[in-house]
Residue frames as a rotation matrix with the C-alpha (Angstrom) as fourth column:
UNK 1
0.574 0.818 0.016 -0.03
0.819 -0.574 -0.002 0.05
0.008 0.014 -1.000 -0.02
UNK 2
-0.292 -0.591 0.752 1.05
0.529 -0.755 -0.388 3.54
0.797 0.284 0.532 -0.71
UNK 3
0.355 0.417 -0.837 1.20
0.934 -0.126 0.334 5.46
0.033 -0.900 -0.434 2.56
UNK 4
-0.506 -0.586 0.633 1.71
0.494 -0.799 -0.343 9.25
0.707 0.139 0.694 3.23
UNK 5
-0.537 0.241 -0.808 0.45
0.683 -0.438 -0.585 12.26
-0.495 -0.866 0.071 5.22
UNK 6
0.545 0.696 0.468 -1.96
0.776 -0.630 0.033 15.12
0.318 0.345 -0.883 4.87
UNK 7
-0.428 -0.699 0.573 -0.13
0.442 -0.715 -0.541 18.57
0.788 0.022 0.615 4.81
UNK 8
0.152 0.640 0.753 -2.96
-0.380 -0.665 0.642 19.86
0.912 -0.384 0.142 7.06
UNK 9
0.897 0.204 -0.393 -2.37
0.244 0.513 0.823 17.46
0.370 -0.834 0.410 9.84
UNK 10
0.232 -0.938 -0.257 1.41
0.956 0.269 -0.117 18.22
0.179 -0.218 0.959 9.89
UNK 11
-0.823 -0.493 -0.284 1.49
0.507 -0.861 0.024 21.88
-0.257 -0.124 0.959 9.44
UNK 12
0.083 0.991 -0.107 -1.89
0.832 -0.128 -0.540 23.70
-0.549 -0.044 -0.835 9.85
UNK 13
0.825 0.396 -0.405 -2.30
0.179 -0.860 -0.477 26.17
-0.537 0.321 -0.780 7.09
UNK 14
0.202 -0.864 -0.461 1.25
-0.780 -0.426 0.457 25.85
-0.592 0.267 -0.761 5.93
UNK 15
0.934 0.317 0.164 1.12
-0.163 0.787 -0.596 23.50
-0.318 0.530 0.786 2.99
UNK 16
0.585 -0.780 -0.222 4.84
-0.447 -0.081 -0.891 24.16
0.677 0.620 -0.396 2.02
UNK 17
-0.318 -0.575 0.754 6.07
-0.948 0.202 -0.245 23.11
-0.012 -0.793 -0.609 5.45
UNK 18
0.409 0.513 0.755 3.82
-0.546 0.800 -0.247 20.06
-0.731 -0.311 0.607 5.42
UNK 19
0.963 -0.062 -0.261 5.14
-0.211 0.424 -0.881 19.08
0.165 0.904 0.395 1.97
UNK 20
0.131 -0.991 0.018 8.69
-0.726 -0.108 -0.679 19.49
0.675 0.076 -0.734 3.04
UNK 21
-0.176 -0.172 0.969 8.16
-0.879 0.470 -0.076 17.25
-0.443 -0.865 -0.234 6.11
UNK 22
0.731 0.488 0.478 6.54
-0.240 0.839 -0.489 14.45
-0.639 0.243 0.730 3.89
UNK 23
0.829 -0.433 -0.354 9.24
-0.346 0.099 -0.933 14.69
0.439 0.896 -0.068 1.36
UNK 24
-0.128 -0.887 0.444 11.83
-0.954 -0.011 -0.299 14.10
0.270 -0.462 -0.845 4.09
UNK 25
0.081 0.276 0.958 10.14
-0.594 0.785 -0.176 10.71
-0.800 -0.555 0.227 4.84
UNK 26
-0.867 -0.374 -0.330 10.52
-0.476 0.424 0.770 9.48
-0.149 0.825 -0.546 1.21
UNK 27
-0.352 0.807 0.475 6.86
0.273 0.574 -0.772 8.57
-0.895 -0.142 -0.422 1.17
UNK 28
-0.947 -0.084 0.310 4.96
0.310 0.009 0.951 8.25
-0.083 0.996 0.017 -2.07
UNK 29
-0.105 0.935 0.340 1.66
0.782 -0.134 0.609 9.69
0.615 0.329 -0.716 -1.18
UNK 30
-0.900 -0.180 -0.398 0.42
0.386 -0.755 -0.531 13.03
-0.205 -0.631 0.749 -0.05
UNK 31
0.174 0.974 0.149 -2.79
0.977 -0.190 0.102 14.86
0.127 0.127 -0.984 0.47
UNK 32
-0.856 -0.362 0.368 -2.56
0.323 -0.932 -0.166 18.58
0.403 -0.023 0.915 -0.16
UNK 33
-0.156 0.842 -0.517 -5.10
0.988 0.134 -0.080 20.08
0.002 -0.523 -0.852 2.25
UNK 34
-0.896 0.020 0.444 -7.07
-0.008 -1.000 0.028 23.18
0.445 0.022 0.895 2.01
UNK 35
-0.536 0.640 -0.550 -9.55
0.809 0.575 -0.120 22.31
0.240 -0.510 -0.826 4.73
UNK 36
-0.037 0.501 -0.865 -10.42
0.537 -0.720 -0.440 25.99
-0.843 -0.480 -0.242 5.38
UNK 37
0.747 0.471 0.469 -11.89
0.634 -0.296 -0.714 28.15
-0.198 0.831 -0.520 2.80
UNK 38
0.895 -0.377 -0.240 -9.21
-0.370 -0.926 0.076 30.87
-0.251 0.021 -0.968 3.27
UNK 39
0.044 -0.888 0.459 -6.48
-0.233 0.437 0.869 28.28
-0.971 -0.145 -0.188 2.52
UNK 40
0.565 0.418 0.711 -7.91
0.401 0.614 -0.680 27.39
-0.721 0.669 0.179 -0.88
UNK 41
0.998 -0.044 -0.048 -6.66
-0.065 -0.546 -0.835 30.05
0.011 0.837 -0.547 -3.29
UNK 42
0.400 -0.916 0.030 -3.11
-0.885 -0.377 0.272 30.20
-0.238 -0.135 -0.962 -2.10
UNK 43
-0.123 -0.357 0.926 -2.66
-0.128 0.931 0.342 26.39
-0.984 -0.076 -0.160 -2.32
UNK 44
0.603 0.470 0.644 -4.26
0.541 0.353 -0.764 26.25
-0.587 0.809 -0.041 -5.79
UNK 45
0.933 -0.318 -0.167 -2.08
-0.355 -0.748 -0.561 29.16
0.053 0.582 -0.811 -7.08
UNK 46
0.202 -0.954 0.220 1.00
-0.900 -0.093 0.426 27.38
-0.386 -0.284 -0.878 -5.83
UNK 47
0.720 0.099 0.687 0.50
-0.081 0.995 -0.059 23.99
-0.690 -0.013 0.724 -7.33
UNK 48
0.944 -0.330 0.021 2.73
0.038 0.044 -0.998 24.61
0.328 0.943 0.054 -10.38
UNK 49
0.248 -0.916 0.314 5.71
-0.631 -0.399 -0.666 25.56
0.735 -0.033 -0.677 -8.22
UNK 50
0.477 0.008 0.879 5.33
-0.801 0.415 0.431 22.69
-0.361 -0.910 0.204 -5.65
UNK 51
-0.526 -0.734 -0.429 7.94
-0.823 0.567 0.039 19.77
0.215 0.374 -0.902 -5.85
UNK 52
0.279 0.784 0.554 5.50
-0.780 0.522 -0.345 16.82
-0.560 -0.336 0.758 -6.36
UNK 53
0.183 -0.261 -0.948 7.44
-0.912 0.316 -0.263 14.74
0.368 0.912 -0.180 -8.90
UNK 54
-0.803 -0.596 -0.022 8.41
-0.515 0.712 -0.478 12.14
0.300 -0.372 -0.878 -6.32
UNK 55
-0.510 0.701 0.498 4.88
-0.509 0.220 -0.832 11.31
-0.693 -0.678 0.245 -5.45
UNK 56
-0.969 0.232 -0.083 2.96
0.054 0.528 0.848 8.54
0.241 0.817 -0.524 -7.19
UNK 57
-0.036 0.991 -0.132 -0.33
0.929 0.082 0.362 9.43
0.369 -0.109 -0.923 -5.35
UNK 58
-0.987 -0.146 0.071 -1.46
0.129 -0.970 -0.206 13.08
0.099 -0.194 0.976 -4.92
UNK 59
-0.047 0.996 0.081 -4.97
0.925 0.013 0.381 14.02
0.378 0.093 -0.921 -3.65
UNK 60
-0.818 -0.094 0.567 -6.54
0.013 -0.989 -0.145 17.42
0.575 -0.111 0.811 -2.68
UNK 61
-0.351 0.751 -0.559 -8.89
0.934 0.234 -0.272 18.01
-0.073 -0.617 -0.783 0.27
UNK 62
-0.324 0.385 0.864 -11.34
0.383 -0.782 0.492 20.66
0.865 0.491 0.105 -0.49
UNK 63
-0.774 0.042 0.632 -12.62
-0.516 -0.620 -0.591 23.08
0.368 -0.783 0.501 2.21
UNK 64
-0.796 0.476 -0.374 -14.90
0.571 0.795 -0.204 21.33
0.200 -0.376 -0.905 4.73
UNK 65
0.078 0.824 -0.561 -17.18
0.780 -0.401 -0.480 24.43
-0.620 -0.400 -0.675 5.08
UNK 66
-0.463 -0.151 0.873 -18.21
0.782 -0.533 0.322 27.08
0.417 0.832 0.365 2.59
UNK 67
-0.082 0.441 -0.894 -18.97
0.691 -0.621 -0.369 30.60
-0.718 -0.648 -0.254 3.90
UNK 68
-0.231 -0.108 -0.967 -18.07
-0.378 -0.906 0.192 33.02
-0.896 0.410 0.168 1.04
UNK 69
-0.869 -0.267 -0.416 -17.96
-0.486 0.300 0.821 30.59
-0.094 0.916 -0.391 -1.95
UNK 70
0.422 0.904 -0.063 -20.70
-0.867 0.383 -0.320 28.82
-0.265 0.190 0.945 -3.68
UNK 71
0.348 -0.333 0.876 -20.14
0.198 0.940 0.278 25.10
-0.916 0.077 0.393 -4.79
UNK 72
0.883 0.004 0.470 -19.85
0.469 -0.045 -0.882 26.35
0.018 0.999 -0.042 -8.37
UNK 73
0.795 -0.557 0.242 -17.25
-0.512 -0.829 -0.226 28.89
0.326 0.056 -0.944 -7.38
UNK 74
0.354 -0.634 0.688 -15.30
-0.551 0.453 0.701 26.32
-0.755 -0.627 -0.189 -5.35
UNK 75
0.472 -0.191 0.861 -15.15
0.547 0.829 -0.116 23.88
-0.691 0.526 0.496 -8.41
UNK 76
0.944 -0.177 0.279 -14.05
0.120 -0.602 -0.789 26.82
0.307 0.778 -0.548 -10.63
UNK 77
0.561 -0.790 0.249 -11.15
-0.826 -0.554 0.104 27.65
0.056 -0.263 -0.963 -8.44
UNK 78
0.206 -0.500 0.841 -10.14
-0.393 0.745 0.539 23.98
-0.896 -0.442 -0.043 -8.22
UNK 79
0.921 0.262 -0.288 -9.85
-0.343 0.196 -0.919 23.74
-0.184 0.945 0.270 -11.99
UNK 80
0.066 -0.963 -0.259 -5.96
-0.939 0.027 -0.341 23.41
0.336 0.266 -0.903 -11.83
UNK 81
-0.476 -0.159 0.865 -6.61
-0.688 0.680 -0.253 20.44
-0.548 -0.716 -0.433 -9.55
UNK 82
0.479 0.738 0.475 -9.24
-0.225 0.626 -0.747 18.87
-0.849 0.251 0.466 -11.72
UNK 83
0.770 -0.214 -0.601 -7.09
-0.617 -0.009 -0.787 19.16
0.163 0.977 -0.139 -14.84
UNK 84
-0.407 -0.913 -0.021 -4.34
-0.877 0.397 -0.272 17.14
0.257 -0.092 -0.962 -13.09
UNK 85
0.178 0.504 -0.845 -6.98
-0.341 0.837 0.427 14.29
0.923 0.212 0.321 -12.48
UNK 86
-0.844 -0.535 0.039 -6.13
-0.203 0.250 -0.947 14.18
0.497 -0.807 -0.320 -8.69
UNK 87
-0.227 0.827 -0.515 -8.70
0.781 0.470 0.411 12.75
0.582 -0.309 -0.752 -6.38
UNK 88
-0.630 0.001 0.776 -10.56
-0.334 -0.903 -0.270 15.58
0.701 -0.429 0.570 -4.60
UNK 89
-0.691 0.259 -0.675 -11.78
0.668 0.585 -0.459 14.83
0.276 -0.769 -0.577 -1.02
UNK 90
-0.547 0.598 0.586 -15.15
-0.368 -0.800 0.474 16.49
0.752 0.044 0.657 -0.22
UNK 91
-0.934 0.346 0.087 -17.21
0.007 0.263 -0.965 16.40
-0.356 -0.901 -0.248 2.97
UNK 92
-0.646 0.672 0.362 -20.76
0.732 0.410 0.544 15.41
0.217 0.616 -0.757 2.06
UNK 93
0.175 0.700 -0.692 -22.38
0.829 -0.484 -0.280 18.24
-0.531 -0.525 -0.665 4.05
UNK 94
-0.560 -0.409 -0.721 -20.72
-0.084 -0.837 0.540 20.62
-0.824 0.363 0.434 1.52
UNK 95
-0.983 0.106 0.150 -22.63
0.178 0.353 0.918 18.91
0.044 0.929 -0.366 -1.36
UNK 96
-0.272 0.961 -0.060 -25.96
0.165 -0.015 -0.986 20.21
-0.948 -0.278 -0.155 -2.30
UNK 97
0.395 0.276 -0.876 -25.51
-0.767 -0.425 -0.480 21.05
-0.505 0.862 0.044 -5.91
UNK 98
0.316 -0.224 0.922 -25.37
0.032 0.974 0.226 17.50
-0.948 -0.042 0.315 -7.20
UNK 99
0.910 0.082 0.405 -25.13
0.398 0.090 -0.913 18.56
-0.111 0.993 0.049 -10.91
UNK 100
0.654 -0.751 0.095 -22.06
-0.672 -0.633 -0.384 20.75
0.348 0.188 -0.918 -10.35
UNK 101
0.075 -0.737 0.672 -20.31
-0.757 0.396 0.519 18.00
-0.649 -0.548 -0.528 -8.40
UNK 102
0.585 0.213 0.783 -21.14
0.126 0.929 -0.347 15.39
-0.801 0.301 0.517 -10.91
UNK 103
0.932 -0.301 -0.202 -18.88
-0.283 -0.255 -0.925 17.07
0.226 0.919 -0.323 -13.42
UNK 104
0.037 -0.928 0.371 -15.95
-0.984 0.030 0.174 15.82
-0.173 -0.372 -0.912 -11.32
UNK 105
0.437 0.113 -0.892 -16.92
-0.485 0.865 -0.128 12.17
0.758 0.489 0.433 -12.18
UNK 106
0.747 -0.172 -0.643 -14.73
0.449 0.844 0.295 9.68
0.491 -0.509 0.707 -10.42
UNK 107
-0.397 -0.834 0.384 -12.33
0.206 -0.488 -0.848 12.41
0.895 -0.257 0.365 -9.20
UNK 108
0.048 0.529 0.847 -14.89
-0.773 -0.518 0.367 13.30
0.633 -0.672 0.384 -6.50
UNK 109
-0.579 -0.232 -0.782 -14.13
0.293 0.836 -0.465 11.33
0.761 -0.498 -0.416 -3.31
UNK 110
0.368 0.663 0.652 -16.95
-0.508 -0.444 0.738 11.62
0.779 -0.603 0.173 -0.59
UNK 111
-0.736 -0.642 -0.216 -15.66
-0.049 0.369 -0.928 11.10
0.676 -0.672 -0.303 2.89
UNK 112
0.247 0.710 -0.660 -17.61
0.643 0.389 0.659 9.53
0.725 -0.587 -0.361 5.80
UNK 113
-0.005 -0.112 0.994 -18.13
-0.343 -0.933 -0.107 11.93
0.939 -0.341 -0.034 8.77
UNK 114
-0.830 -0.235 -0.506 -17.86
0.399 0.384 -0.832 12.04
0.390 -0.893 -0.225 12.51
UNK 115
-0.236 0.842 -0.485 -20.56
0.971 0.190 -0.142 12.74
-0.027 -0.505 -0.863 14.99
UNK 116
-0.654 0.004 -0.757 -20.40
0.128 -0.985 -0.115 16.54
-0.746 -0.172 0.644 14.53
UNK 117
-0.837 0.209 -0.506 -22.10
-0.546 -0.386 0.743 16.17
-0.040 0.898 0.437 11.22
UNK 118
-0.137 0.908 0.395 -25.70
-0.573 0.253 -0.780 15.15
-0.808 -0.333 0.486 10.41
UNK 119
0.894 0.363 -0.262 -25.01
-0.421 0.480 -0.770 13.37
-0.154 0.798 0.582 7.23
UNK 120
0.502 -0.659 -0.560 -22.53
-0.456 0.349 -0.819 10.85
0.735 0.667 -0.125 5.68
UNK 121
0.003 -0.461 0.887 -21.82
-0.999 0.043 0.026 9.08
-0.050 -0.886 -0.460 8.90
UNK 122
-0.047 0.161 0.986 -23.14
-0.304 0.938 -0.168 5.64
-0.951 -0.308 0.005 8.06
UNK 123
-0.838 -0.276 0.471 -23.42
0.288 0.509 0.811 3.35
-0.463 0.815 -0.348 5.08
UNK 124
-0.018 0.955 0.296 -27.04
0.961 0.098 -0.259 4.23
-0.277 0.280 -0.919 4.74
UNK 125
0.588 0.198 -0.784 -26.32
0.212 -0.973 -0.086 7.92
-0.780 -0.116 -0.615 4.85
UNK 126
-0.447 -0.834 -0.323 -23.43
-0.265 -0.222 0.938 7.58
-0.854 0.505 -0.122 2.34
UNK 127
-0.517 0.293 0.805 -25.67
0.703 0.681 0.204 5.65
-0.488 0.671 -0.558 -0.06
UNK 128
0.558 0.771 -0.309 -27.86
0.527 -0.616 -0.586 8.74
-0.641 0.164 -0.749 -0.50
UNK 129
0.359 -0.465 -0.809 -24.90
-0.584 -0.788 0.194 10.64
-0.728 0.403 -0.554 -1.97
UNK 130
-0.708 -0.651 0.275 -23.62
-0.179 0.542 0.821 7.70
-0.683 0.532 -0.500 -4.08
UNK 131
-0.035 0.831 0.556 -27.11
0.787 0.365 -0.496 7.25
-0.615 0.420 -0.667 -5.56
UNK 132
0.849 0.430 -0.308 -26.88
0.228 -0.823 -0.520 10.92
-0.477 0.371 -0.797 -6.78
UNK 133
0.417 -0.783 -0.463 -23.21
-0.899 -0.429 -0.084 10.82
-0.133 0.451 -0.883 -7.77
UNK 134
0.942 0.173 0.288 -22.78
-0.161 0.985 -0.065 7.37
-0.295 0.015 0.955 -9.16
UNK 135
0.612 -0.788 -0.073 -19.23
0.226 0.263 -0.938 7.89
0.758 0.557 0.339 -10.43
UNK 136
0.375 -0.502 0.779 -17.92
-0.791 -0.612 -0.014 9.29
0.484 -0.611 -0.626 -7.22
UNK 137
-0.069 -0.547 -0.835 -15.50
0.172 0.818 -0.550 7.33
0.983 -0.181 0.038 -5.10
UNK 138
0.896 0.378 -0.234 -15.15
0.247 0.014 0.969 6.84
0.370 -0.926 -0.080 -1.32
UNK 139
-0.318 -0.886 0.337 -12.49
-0.357 -0.217 -0.908 8.43
0.878 -0.409 -0.248 1.15
UNK 140
0.592 0.542 -0.596 -12.90
0.307 0.532 0.789 6.22
0.745 -0.650 0.148 4.18
UNK 141
-0.222 -0.553 0.803 -11.95
-0.672 -0.510 -0.537 7.92
0.706 -0.659 -0.258 7.46
UNK 142
-0.065 0.169 -0.984 -11.53
0.336 0.932 0.137 4.93
0.940 -0.321 -0.117 9.65
UNK 143
-0.933 -0.216 -0.288 -11.23
0.346 -0.313 -0.884 7.08
0.101 -0.925 0.367 12.78
UNK 144
-0.603 0.793 0.090 -14.54
-0.782 -0.610 0.127 8.76
0.156 0.006 0.988 12.02
UNK 145
0.031 0.665 -0.746 -16.08
-0.447 0.677 0.585 5.33
0.894 0.315 0.318 11.69
UNK 146
-0.433 -0.320 -0.843 -14.72
0.546 0.651 -0.528 4.19
0.717 -0.688 -0.108 14.90
UNK 147
-0.993 0.106 0.043 -15.99
-0.110 -0.782 -0.614 7.27
-0.031 -0.615 0.788 16.68
UNK 148
-0.304 0.929 -0.211 -19.48
-0.863 -0.174 0.475 6.68
0.405 0.327 0.854 15.26
UNK 149
0.839 0.545 -0.001 -19.46
-0.491 0.757 0.431 2.97
0.236 -0.361 0.902 16.25
UNK 150
0.059 -0.907 0.418 -16.65
-0.988 0.008 0.157 1.79
-0.146 -0.422 -0.895 18.46
UNK 151
0.396 0.116 0.911 -17.60
-0.178 0.983 -0.048 -1.97
-0.901 -0.143 0.410 17.64
UNK 152
-0.644 -0.656 -0.394 -16.31
-0.422 -0.125 0.898 -1.26
-0.639 0.744 -0.196 14.05
UNK 153
-0.281 0.561 0.778 -19.53
0.634 0.717 -0.288 -2.95
-0.720 0.413 -0.557 12.59
UNK 154
0.725 0.517 -0.455 -20.32
0.079 -0.718 -0.691 0.29
-0.684 0.465 -0.561 10.85
UNK 155
0.090 -0.838 -0.537 -16.95
-0.784 -0.392 0.480 0.48
-0.614 0.378 -0.693 9.46
UNK 156
-0.756 -0.263 0.599 -17.12
0.075 0.875 0.479 -3.04
-0.650 0.407 -0.642 8.14
UNK 157
0.271 0.920 0.281 -20.56
0.629 0.052 -0.776 -2.29
-0.728 0.387 -0.565 6.65
UNK 158
0.656 -0.022 -0.754 -19.18
-0.414 -0.846 -0.335 0.81
-0.631 0.532 -0.565 4.78
UNK 159
-0.427 -0.894 -0.134 -16.12
-0.682 0.221 0.697 -1.16
-0.594 0.389 -0.704 3.45
UNK 160
-0.658 0.099 0.746 -18.17
0.319 0.935 0.157 -4.09
-0.682 0.341 -0.647 2.37
UNK 161
0.403 0.914 0.047 -20.89
0.569 -0.210 -0.795 -1.98
-0.717 0.347 -0.605 0.75
UNK 162
0.979 0.025 -0.204 -18.65
-0.109 -0.780 -0.616 0.59
-0.174 0.625 -0.761 -0.98
UNK 163
0.317 -0.921 0.228 -15.25
0.216 0.304 0.928 -1.23
-0.924 -0.245 0.295 -1.19
UNK 164
0.142 -0.283 0.949 -15.19
0.982 0.164 -0.098 -1.02
-0.127 0.945 0.301 -4.94
UNK 165
0.794 0.171 0.583 -15.35
0.344 -0.918 -0.199 2.86
0.501 0.359 -0.788 -4.66
UNK 166
0.836 -0.406 -0.369 -12.54
0.281 -0.260 0.924 3.07
-0.471 -0.876 -0.104 -2.16
UNK 167
0.715 -0.567 0.409 -9.77
0.196 -0.400 -0.896 5.43
0.672 0.720 -0.174 -3.32
UNK 168
-0.329 -0.831 0.449 -8.21
-0.175 -0.414 -0.893 6.79
0.928 -0.372 -0.009 -0.10
UNK 169
0.456 0.366 -0.811 -8.24
0.730 0.368 0.576 6.01
0.510 -0.855 -0.099 3.63
UNK 170
0.118 -0.327 0.937 -7.72
-0.523 -0.823 -0.221 8.58
0.844 -0.464 -0.269 6.37
UNK 171
0.279 -0.183 -0.943 -5.82
0.563 0.826 0.006 7.20
0.778 -0.532 0.334 9.35
UNK 172
-0.616 -0.436 0.656 -5.84
-0.326 -0.617 -0.716 8.73
0.717 -0.655 0.238 12.85
UNK 173
-0.568 0.500 -0.654 -7.28
0.823 0.348 -0.449 8.42
0.003 -0.793 -0.609 16.31
UNK 174
-0.446 0.532 0.720 -10.41
-0.079 -0.825 0.560 10.55
0.892 0.192 0.410 16.36
UNK 175
-0.976 -0.034 -0.214 -11.45
0.209 0.110 -0.972 11.42
0.057 -0.993 -0.100 19.89
UNK 176
-0.230 0.915 -0.331 -14.86
0.931 0.107 -0.350 11.97
-0.285 -0.389 -0.876 21.56
UNK 177
0.255 0.263 -0.930 -14.43
0.170 -0.959 -0.225 15.62
-0.952 -0.101 -0.289 20.93
UNK 178
0.899 0.225 0.377 -13.67
0.367 0.086 -0.926 14.94
-0.241 0.971 -0.005 17.14
UNK 179
0.464 -0.823 -0.327 -9.93
-0.832 -0.532 0.158 16.01
-0.304 0.199 -0.932 17.27
UNK 180
0.863 -0.238 -0.446 -7.42
-0.119 0.762 -0.636 14.04
0.492 0.602 0.629 15.37
UNK 181
0.511 -0.715 0.476 -4.50
-0.774 -0.143 0.616 12.51
-0.373 -0.684 -0.627 17.36
UNK 182
-0.436 -0.837 -0.330 -1.62
-0.891 0.453 0.028 10.12
0.126 0.306 -0.944 17.07
UNK 183
0.250 0.410 -0.877 -2.30
-0.390 0.872 0.296 6.44
0.886 0.268 0.378 16.64
UNK 184
-0.364 -0.370 0.855 -2.54
-0.931 0.159 -0.328 4.59
-0.014 -0.915 -0.403 19.95
UNK 185
-0.974 -0.165 0.153 -2.95
-0.171 0.985 -0.026 0.89
-0.146 -0.052 -0.988 20.94
UNK 186
-0.401 0.877 0.265 -6.65
0.111 0.334 -0.936 0.92
-0.909 -0.346 -0.232 21.52
UNK 187
0.449 0.574 -0.685 -7.47
-0.607 -0.366 -0.705 2.39
-0.655 0.733 0.184 18.02
UNK 188
-0.490 -0.684 -0.541 -4.88
-0.872 0.370 0.321 0.31
-0.019 0.629 -0.777 16.33
UNK 189
-0.895 0.136 0.424 -6.52
0.023 0.965 -0.262 -2.87
-0.445 -0.225 -0.867 17.62
UNK 190
0.095 0.995 -0.041 -10.03
0.075 -0.049 -0.996 -1.63
-0.993 0.092 -0.079 16.41
UNK 191
0.230 0.007 -0.973 -8.73
-0.880 -0.424 -0.212 -0.71
-0.414 0.905 -0.092 13.05
UNK 192
-0.817 -0.573 -0.071 -7.08
-0.558 0.752 0.351 -4.21
-0.148 0.326 -0.934 12.56
UNK 193
-0.358 0.718 0.597 -10.52
-0.003 0.639 -0.769 -5.64
-0.934 -0.277 -0.226 12.68
UNK 194
0.752 0.647 0.126 -11.44
0.169 -0.004 -0.986 -4.33
-0.637 0.762 -0.112 9.28
UNK 195
-0.056 -0.820 -0.569 -7.89
-0.605 -0.426 0.673 -3.82
-0.794 0.383 -0.472 7.84
UNK 196
-0.669 -0.193 0.718 -8.45
0.284 0.826 0.487 -7.03
-0.687 0.530 -0.498 5.65
UNK 197
0.315 0.867 0.387 -11.35
0.774 0.001 -0.633 -5.16
-0.549 0.499 -0.671 3.91
UNK 198
0.460 -0.207 -0.863 -9.26
-0.316 -0.947 0.059 -2.23
-0.830 0.246 -0.501 2.76
UNK 199
0.954 -0.127 0.271 -8.39
0.298 0.332 -0.895 -2.59
0.024 0.935 0.355 -0.88
UNK 200
0.237 -0.928 -0.289 -4.57
0.643 -0.073 0.762 -2.62
-0.728 -0.367 0.580 -1.06
UNK 201
-0.241 -0.305 0.921 -4.81
0.895 -0.437 0.090 -0.27
0.375 0.846 0.378 -4.12
UNK 202
0.803 0.559 0.207 -6.16
0.435 -0.787 0.438 2.49
0.408 -0.261 -0.875 -1.88
UNK 203
-0.248 -0.882 0.402 -3.86
0.210 -0.454 -0.866 5.11
0.946 -0.130 0.297 -0.80
UNK 204
0.347 0.345 -0.872 -3.43
0.887 0.180 0.425 5.59
0.303 -0.921 -0.244 2.93
UNK 205
-0.117 -0.459 0.881 -3.11
0.046 -0.889 -0.457 9.22
0.992 -0.013 0.125 4.32
UNK 206
-0.294 -0.107 -0.950 -2.22
0.937 0.162 -0.308 9.73
0.186 -0.981 0.052 7.94
UNK 207
0.260 0.363 0.895 -4.04
0.156 -0.930 0.332 12.62
0.953 0.054 -0.299 9.56
UNK 208
0.651 -0.059 -0.757 -2.14
0.748 0.224 0.625 12.52
0.133 -0.973 0.190 12.69
UNK 209
0.872 -0.246 0.423 -0.60
-0.203 -0.969 -0.143 15.71
0.445 0.039 -0.895 14.07
UNK 210
0.723 -0.666 -0.185 2.98
0.626 0.517 0.584 14.73
-0.294 -0.538 0.790 14.53
UNK 211
0.606 -0.642 -0.470 6.32
-0.610 -0.754 0.243 16.60
-0.510 0.139 -0.849 14.44
UNK 212
0.421 -0.453 -0.786 9.08
-0.820 0.181 -0.543 15.55
0.389 0.873 -0.295 11.99
UNK 213
-0.653 -0.753 0.077 10.89
-0.715 0.579 -0.393 13.27
0.251 -0.312 -0.916 14.40
UNK 214
-0.345 0.559 0.754 7.63
-0.475 0.589 -0.654 11.30
-0.810 -0.584 0.063 15.15
UNK 215
0.175 0.584 -0.793 6.69
-0.951 -0.106 -0.289 10.63
-0.253 0.805 0.537 11.52
UNK 216
-0.417 -0.288 -0.862 8.54
-0.622 0.782 0.039 7.37
0.663 0.553 -0.505 10.90
UNK 217
-0.957 0.158 0.241 7.16
-0.110 0.573 -0.812 5.93
-0.267 -0.804 -0.531 14.15
UNK 218
-0.132 0.990 -0.054 3.61
-0.496 -0.114 -0.861 6.75
-0.858 -0.087 0.506 12.92
UNK 219
0.004 0.044 -0.999 4.43
-0.970 0.244 0.007 5.19
0.244 0.969 0.044 9.52
UNK 220
-0.810 -0.454 -0.372 5.35
-0.365 0.886 -0.286 2.04
0.460 -0.095 -0.883 11.35
UNK 221
-0.653 0.708 0.268 2.12
-0.170 0.208 -0.963 1.98
-0.738 -0.675 -0.015 13.37
UNK 222
0.196 0.715 -0.671 0.21
-0.884 -0.168 -0.437 2.40
-0.425 0.678 0.599 9.99
UNK 223
-0.328 -0.286 -0.900 2.07
-0.728 0.684 0.048 -0.58
0.602 0.671 -0.433 8.52
UNK 224
-0.973 -0.029 0.230 1.19
-0.192 0.658 -0.728 -2.67
-0.130 -0.753 -0.646 11.68
UNK 225
-0.295 0.955 0.020 -2.38
-0.404 -0.106 -0.908 -1.91
-0.866 -0.276 0.417 11.15
UNK 226
0.278 0.338 -0.899 -2.49
-0.940 -0.095 -0.326 -2.49
-0.195 0.937 0.291 7.38
UNK 227
-0.486 -0.603 -0.632 -0.40
-0.697 0.704 -0.137 -5.64
0.528 0.374 -0.763 7.38
UNK 228
-0.661 0.314 0.681 -2.67
-0.499 0.494 -0.712 -7.34
-0.560 -0.811 -0.170 10.01
UNK 229
0.271 0.750 0.603 -4.58
-0.065 0.639 -0.766 -10.30
-0.960 0.168 0.222 8.57
UNK 230
0.807 -0.063 -0.587 -2.59
-0.591 -0.098 -0.801 -10.10
-0.007 0.993 -0.116 5.26
UNK 231
0.796 -0.509 -0.327 -0.07
0.364 0.834 -0.415 -12.73
0.484 0.211 0.849 6.28
UNK 232
-0.384 -0.916 0.113 2.19
0.587 -0.337 -0.736 -10.30
0.713 -0.216 0.667 8.17
UNK 233
0.721 0.672 -0.169 1.11
0.504 -0.341 0.794 -9.17
0.476 -0.657 -0.584 11.67
UNK 234
0.068 -0.718 -0.693 4.44
0.924 -0.216 0.315 -7.57
-0.376 -0.662 0.649 12.56
């Protein structure tokens, strides 16, 4: 599996620093994050100047909340990303203009949500979006799924029902207050229960807020989760 980090989790609002940290780990995957609306334009404007040639997988996380922009305006600003055919991660509660989002086809990756949101948390709620956006893919946030259902039964249901759509996995510990933290034993054990259902072609993006010296340890934890049940539990 190709494993990397989100620039947003490593360096909040500073995508250049986040990218520098990821490149230092020689990982092949990266998610360029514009999670906040005000971060969007500067990241899109910088794309041509970013050192991305070493990555085999690049995705783009769209803003999780729109205040000033309409959905059509957001999609227009993201045209440089769309032209590069990178997967675009979108929270389902941002989506209401289905006709506009349908123009992204399979580039659109709908992410399952945590308990703060009223939509997109379960397989049933995700189905509503996939019915209306049949070409879209899934970004599976395993930490969100565990927060919604600690038994991991809902996580299993999502992966079994939409596994053929799976493009990217977000990996982190999501707390009861919905903050993302480093991987810990209890969440690793829970994640291992469904690791065998994750398509090995999916990219794994760590959303853990680590400093540079902690990144290699976090990558090792991710490997321990993903290898579980695949003939290598070490």
